[in-house]
N, C-alpha and C positions, 0 to 999 in steps of 0.2 A: 504495499500499500504506499501510495506517495505521500511524503510529509510536506506541508508549505509553509513558508515563512515569509510575512509581507514584510515591507520597510518604505521610506521614502516619504511618508506623511510628516505633517507639520502645519506651521501656521502661515497664512500668504495674503498679501492683500486682494482685494478684486483686482481682475485683470492680469495677476501673477501666473506663474506656470508651476508644476511639480512632476516630477516622475517617479510613480511608485513601481517597485520591484517587488516580484515574487519568485522566491528561489526555491527548488523542487528537490527532493531527494527521496530515495528508498525505492524509486522504480523506473522504468524508461521513459524518459519525459516526452520523447516525441510521439508516444501513442496516446497522449491525452489531449482533448479539448480543454482550453482554458477559459475562464470567464474572469470579469472583475464586478462584483456587486457592491453596492454600497446600502448604508442604514443610516439615516438620519435619526435624531433625537424624536421620540413619539411616532415614528413612521415605522411601516413595513420594510423588509430589505427589497432591493430593487435591483436589476439587472441593468448593468450598464455597457458592457462591452464582451465580445468573444471572438476567440481566434481558434480556428479548427487545427487539427494536427498536421494540415497540408498549407496552413496559411492563411485561408479564408477568413474574412473577418466581418463583424458585424457590430451596429451601434444602437443604443436607444436614441430616440429622438431628441432628449434633452441635452444629449452631448456630442451629437454627430457635428462633426465640422471643429470641434475642440479637443475632443479626446482622441488619442490614437492607441490602439492595441498592436504590441509586437511581441516576437518570441525569438529567443537564441536558443536552440536546441543544443547547442554545444556547450552552453553555460547552464543549462536547464534552468532558465529563468524567462518568466513573462512580464512585460512591462505595461504600464499605462501612463502614455505622456499626457498630461492634462494642461491645456492652455486657456488663456482668456477666462479664469475662474471666477465663478458668480459666488455670491453669497449661498446660494440655494446647493451648491455642491458641498456644502459643509456636510460631512458624514464620516462614519466608520467605514473605511474600504476592505473587501474581502476578495482574494481570490478565490477559484474554486477548480477542481480538475475533475474531469469525466473519462474514465477509461473510455477508448473508443468502440470496445467489443463487449465488456461487461455493463458498460455504463454507471459503473460505481463512482461516488463524488468522493471527494475529500476538501476540505475546507482549511483556509488558515485563520489564523488568529484575528485578523485585523490590523488596519494601521488608521490613525486618526488624520483626518484633513480637516483643517479649519481655514475658512475663508473669511477675513475679518479685516475691516479698515480701523 
């Protein structure tokens, strides 16, 4: 089973940028689809972006054009580049892996992103 550790969160002003990383270990990274989710205080966890095992991507409407998901299979890492951050992007960001054949999910512990002036 894969283990996931997110990093890169922090405090940023509106309009700023952050890059989140999610490092995977314990399994062959390339056979997992990877997703980023986020959960704001008092709200349900919501899907943000996905990248398949072959590199196809998808985004929630709220982040499309501002966020970019990518992966480096050699480094067992998935990234979320977040540009033009808005106050409403404040949340705990989680990465999730999904095995491409068993469809078993694993989650990281999350990293806090706070957008504030």
